Every structure is written in structure tokens, then in C-alpha cells.
C-alpha positions in Angstrom: 0.0 0.0 0.0 2.9 2.3 0.8 4.2 2.0 -2.8 0.8 3.0 -4.2 0.1 6.2 -2.2 3.4 7.6 -1.0 3.6 9.6 -4.2 0.4 11.3 -5.6 1.3 10.5 -9.2 2.4 7.0 -8.6 0.3 4.3 -10.2 -2.1 6.9 -11.6 -4.0 5.9 -14.7 -2.3 2.5 -15.3 -5.4 0.7 -16.4 -6.6 3.8 -18.4 -3.2 3.9 -20.1 -3.4 0.2 -20.8 -6.9 0.7 -22.4 -5.7 3.7 -24.3 -2.7 1.7 -25.6 -4.9 -1.2 -26.6 -7.4 1.0 -28.4 -4.5 2.8 -30.2 -3.0 -0.5 -31.2 -6.4 -1.8 -32.4 -6.9 1.4 -34.4 -3.4 1.3 -35.9 -3.7 -2.4 -36.7 -7.2 -2.0 -38.2 -5.8 0.9 -40.4 -2.8 -1.3 -41.5 -5.2 -4.1 -42.3 -7.3 -1.7 -44.4 -4.2 -0.5 -46.3 -3.1 -4.1 -47.0 -6.7 -5.0 -48.2 -6.6 -1.9 -50.6 -3.1 -3.0 -51.8 -4.2 -6.5 -52.5 -7.2 -5.2 -54.5 -4.9 -3.0 -56.5 -2.4 -5.9 -57.1 -5.3 -8.1 -58.2 -6.4 -5.5 -60.8 -2.8 -5.1 -62.0 -2.3 -8.8 -62.4 -5.5 -9.0 -64.5 -4.3 -6.1 -66.7 -0.9 -7.9 -67.2 -2.6 -11.1 -68.0 -4.8 -9.4 -70.6 -1.6 -7.7 -72.0 0.2 -11.0 -72.3 -2.8 -12.5 -74.1 -2.9 -9.6 -76.5 0.9 -9.8 -77.2 0.5 -13.6 -77.8 -2.3 -13.1 -80.3 -0.3 -10.4 -82.1 2.8 -12.7 -82.1 0.8 -15.6 -83.6 -0.7 -13.3 -86.3 2.7 -11.8 -87.1 4.4 -15.3 -87.2 1.7 -16.8 -89.4 1.9 -13.8 -91.8 5.7 -13.9 -91.9 5.8 -17.6 -92.4 3.3 -17.3 -95.3 5.5 -14.6 -96.9 8.7 -16.6 -96.5 7.1 -19.7 -97.9 5.8 -17.8 -100.9 9.3 -16.3 -101.5 10.9 -19.7 -101.2 8.5 -21.1 -103.8 9.3 -18.1 -106.1 13.0 -18.7 -105.7 12.8 -22.4 -106.5 10.6 -21.7 -109.6 13.1 -19.0 -110.8 16.1 -21.2 -110.3 14.4 -24.1 -112.1 13.5 -21.8 -115.0 17.1 -20.4 -115.1 18.5 -23.9 -115.4 16.4 -24.5 -118.5 17.3 -21.3 -120.3 20.4 -20.3 -122.1 22.4 -17.2 -122.7 21.1 -13.8 -121.6 17.8 -15.3 -120.5 19.6 -17.6 -118.2 21.6 -14.7 -116.7 18.5 -12.7 -116.2 16.8 -15.6 -114.6 19.8 -16.2 -112.3 19.8 -12.5 -111.3 16.1 -12.6 -110.6 16.6 -15.7 -108.5 19.4 -13.9 -106.6 17.2 -10.9 -106.0 14.5 -13.1 -104.7 17.0 -14.9 -102.4 18.2 -11.5 -101.0 14.6 -10.5 -100.4 14.0 -13.8 -98.7 17.0 -13.3 -96.4 15.8 -9.8 -95.5 12.3 -11.1 -94.7 13.9 -13.8 -92.5 15.9 -11.2 -90.7 12.9 -9.0 -90.1 10.9 -12.0 -88.9 13.8 -12.9 -86.5 13.9 -9.3 -85.2 10.1 -9.2 -84.6 10.3 -12.6 -82.9 13.1 -11.3 -80.6 11.1 -8.2 -79.7 8.0 -10.2 -78.9 10.1 -12.6 -76.8 11.6 -9.6 -74.9 8.1 -8.2 -74.3 6.9 -11.5 -73.0 9.9 -11.8 -70.7 9.3 -8.3 -69.4 5.6 -8.9 -68.8 6.4 -12.3 -67.1 8.9 -10.5 -64.9 6.2 -8.0 -63.9 3.8 -10.8 -63.2 6.4 -12.6 -61.0 6.9 -9.3 -59.1 3.2 -8.9 -58.6 3.1 -12.5 -57.4 5.9 -11.9 -55.0 4.3 -8.7 -53.7 1.0 -10.6 -53.2 2.8 -13.3 -51.2 4.6 -10.6 -49.1 1.3 -8.8 -48.5 -0.3 -12.1 -47.7 2.3 -12.5 -45.0 1.6 -9.0 -43.7 -2.1 -9.9 -43.6 -1.3 -12.9 -41.5 0.9 -10.8 -39.2 -1.9 -8.2 -38.8 -4.4 -11.0 -38.0 -2.0 -12.4 -35.4 -1.5 -9.0 -33.8 -5.3 -8.5 -33.7 -5.6 -11.9 -31.9 -3.0 -10.8 -29.4 -4.7 -7.5 -28.8 -8.0 -9.2 -28.3 -6.4 -11.7 -25.8 -4.8 -8.8 -23.9 -8.1 -6.9 -23.8 -10.0 -9.9 -22.6 -7.3 -10.5 -19.9 -7.4 -6.9 -18.8 -11.2 -6.9 -18.7 -11.3 -10.1 -16.7 -8.7 -8.7 -14.2 -10.7 -5.5 -13.9 -14.0 -7.3 -13.2 -12.2 -9.5 -10.6 -10.8 -6.4 -8.9 -14.2 -4.6 -8.9 -15.8 -7.7 -7.4 -13.5 -7.4 -4.5 -14.6 -3.8 -3.7 -17.0 -3.1 -0.9 -19.5 -0.4 0.0 -20.1 0.9 3.5 -21.9 3.7 5.4 -20.0 6.9 5.7 -19.6 9.0 8.9 -22.6 11.1 7.8 -24.8 8.1 7.7 -24.9 8.1 3.9 -24.3 4.9 2.0 -20.9 5.3 0.3 -19.9 4.2 -3.2 -17.4 1.4 -3.7 -14.3 1.8 -1.4 -10.8 1.1 -2.6 -8.3 -0.2 0.0 -5.2 -0.2 -2.3 -3.8 1.2 -5.5 -5.0 -1.7 -7.7 -8.6 -1.3 -6.5 -8.4 2.5 -6.9 -7.3 2.1 -10.6 -10.4 -0.2 -11.1 -12.6 2.5 -9.7 -11.1 5.0 -12.0 -11.7 2.7 -14.9 -15.4 2.5 -13.9 -15.6 6.3 -14.3 -18.5 6.8 -11.9 -16.6 9.4 -9.9 -13.6 11.7 -10.1 -10.7 10.5 -8.0 -7.8 12.5 -6.6 -4.9 10.7 -4.9 -3.1 12.4 -2.1 -0.2 12.1 0.4 -0.9 14.7 3.1 1.7 15.8 5.6 1.1 17.3 9.0 1.5 21.1 8.6 0.3 24.4 9.8 -1.5 25.3 6.6 -4.2 23.5 4.6 -3.4 21.7 1.4 -5.7 21.6 -1.6 -7.0 18.2 -2.5 -9.5 18.3 -5.3 -12.3 20.7 -4.2 -11.3 20.6 -0.5 -8.8 22.4 1.6 -7.5 19.9 4.2 -5.0 20.0 7.0 -3.6 17.0 8.9 -3.5 17.7 12.7 -2.7 14.2 14.0 -1.6 10.8 12.7 -1.7 7.8 15.1 0.4 5.1 13.5 -0.2 2.5 16.2 -4.0 2.8 16.1 -4.2 3.5 12.4 -6.3 6.7 13.1 -6.0 10.3 12.1 -7.6 13.7 12.7 -8.1 16.4 10.0 -9.5 19.9 9.6 -11.4 20.6 6.3 -12.7 23.9 5.0 -16.1 23.2 3.6 -18.0 26.2 2.0 -15.7 28.6 3.9 -16.4 26.8 7.2 -13.7 24.8 9.1 -14.8 21.3 10.0 -12.9 18.9 12.2 -13.1 15.1 11.7 -11.4 13.5 14.7 -10.0 10.1 15.3 -11.1 8.6 11.9 -10.1 5.0 10.9 -8.2 3.7 7.8 -10.5 2.9 4.8 -13.4 4.7 6.5 -15.2 7.0 4.1 -15.3 10.5 5.7 -18.1 12.4 3.9 -18.5 16.1 3.2 -21.6 17.6 1.5 -20.7 20.8 -0.3 -23.3 23.5 -1.4 -22.4 22.7 -5.0 -23.5 19.1 -4.9 -26.2 16.9 -3.2 -23.9 13.9 -3.5 -21.3 13.7 -0.7 -17.5 13.9 -1.3 -15.7 11.0 0.2 -12.3 11.3 1.8 -10.7 7.9 2.2 -7.3 7.3 4.0 -5.7 4.0 3.1 -2.5 4.3 5.1 -1.3 6.2 8.2 2.4 6.8 8.7 4.3 9.2 11.0 2.9 12.7 10.3 1.6 11.5 6.9 -1.6 10.0 5.6 -2.2 8.7 2.1 -5.4 7.9 0.2 -7.9 9.5 -2.2 -10.8 11.9 -2.5 -13.9 10.7 -4.5 -15.9 13.6 -6.0 -19.2 13.3 -7.8 -18.9 13.6 -11.6 -22.2 15.5 -12.0 -22.5 18.4 -9.6 -25.9 19.9 -8.7 -26.3 22.4 -5.9 -28.7 21.7 -3.1 -30.6 24.9 -3.8 -31.2 23.9 -7.4 -32.2 20.3 -6.3 -34.7 21.7 -3.8 -36.2 23.9 -6.4 
């Protein structure tokens, strides 16, 4: 208990921070999952476009190959016919026929070179597109791994959230309610730092932790001005003076974990001053204040 209340800021907001971190992680993870889903959609569209492009290139290649092959076959037939005719002729006619055959052979060679170049270009295009398809496939696999990691992280977050919720419910179940010194039934009372964090998580009241030393002047704790006048370590009792609506009120010989109640003019619900630990000239605990404040005058009206 001493570790929880010796310093006002110590242990403050651990469960709230845990919930905040879990919510932030869930939000960040959900956003990453959304981005991955969008990327997968875009990659799927890209893959379909590339597949269509490959099909188009293949069709073009088949047409070009068939056309080139027909042209080559036709030229071969012409060359064979010219050479056959040249062998049958004599003199100048034979020379002319041979020249014509040579011209046809040259044209055939050029046609074959053009066809080879076109085939090479098509092969390069297919290779490039295949490379892009492979890259898309690799990217898809990588993003599939990321999706798996995101799903795993979501499962871990859910497990942590369930564990935190279970622990919180268990702690709240341990809390008790008692009648305060004004005879008003109190809210749930925390006897240690863990239980106080559970009360804060419930959010039913505003809680201010304190460590109050014995002094001549009052110290502000939430909406109250409080001064410790006596701390009895052996009996675990204390005496305080509190300024309530500009009036000094003494609460003498109060016990640890006893809700000391004050009703201010600004609220019909009592403030509860709870001390969890008494040390030499020091008391530590918390002040529970109503979240919604309504003056007694307004309430009566």
C-alpha cells in the first residue's frame, strides 16, 4: 500500500493507459489491415491487366508469325521456280533468270531477318511482362504474410483486452461499500492502489490521490482544503481539519478505509475522503468527488 500512495502521481492511470494503448493499437492495426486490403485489391487489378496484355501480345505474335511464315514460304516457292527456270534457259535469258533468283534470295534473307527481329522483340516483351507478373506474385505473397501478421496482432490485442477486462472485473468484485460517517451509504471503497485504478476505470466518480503531511497550513485536495492535525500510526487513526464552504470542520479520530463524507453546497452527493495508510505525520489515500454536480438549492427547487 505504501508504494501505491506515497507519491500522488504513482500508479495513476495504469489501467486507463493500458486501455488507451490497446485502443490505439487496435486502431493502428485496423488501419494497417485496411491498407493491406486496398493494396491486395490494386495488385489483383494489376495482375488482371498484365494477363490481358500477355494474351494480346501472344495473339499479335501468332498473327505476325503466321503472316511472316506465309510470306517466307511464298518467296521460297518463287526462288525455287526462278532457279528451275534459269537452269532451263540459255544465254542472256539464263543470266536474267539467275539475277532474278538472286534478288528473290536476297529479299528472302531480309524477310527472314525482319521476322527474326520481330520474334526477338516479342520474346523480350513476353519476358518483361512475365517479370512483372512474377513481381506482382511476390508482392502478393509478401502482403499475404503481412495480412497474416496483422491478424496475429489482432488476436494478441483481443487476448490482452480480454485478460485486462477479466482482471478489472475480478478487482471490482473485491470492492465493498459501507456507510460513511454522515450516515450516507458510500460508493465502492478502494483499499489499495489496484482497486483505486479499477474505480477510475469504472468512471463513476472523479478520484484525486493524495499524500498529506502534517502542517500548519491547509493543502488543496480536489475541491477541498485539508490540514492533517494528528496521525496515530499504532492505532491507524487520524484527525483532519477541512474547509467546507468557507467553514472549518474537524473530523477527529477517523479509521483507515473509513469514508469521511462532506456535502458541499455545489452538490447533493457527498464527497468521500478515504485514507488507506497512516504513517508518521503523513496520511495517504484518495478523494472521491461526484462527476455531475448539482447544488442543493437547485435540487430543492
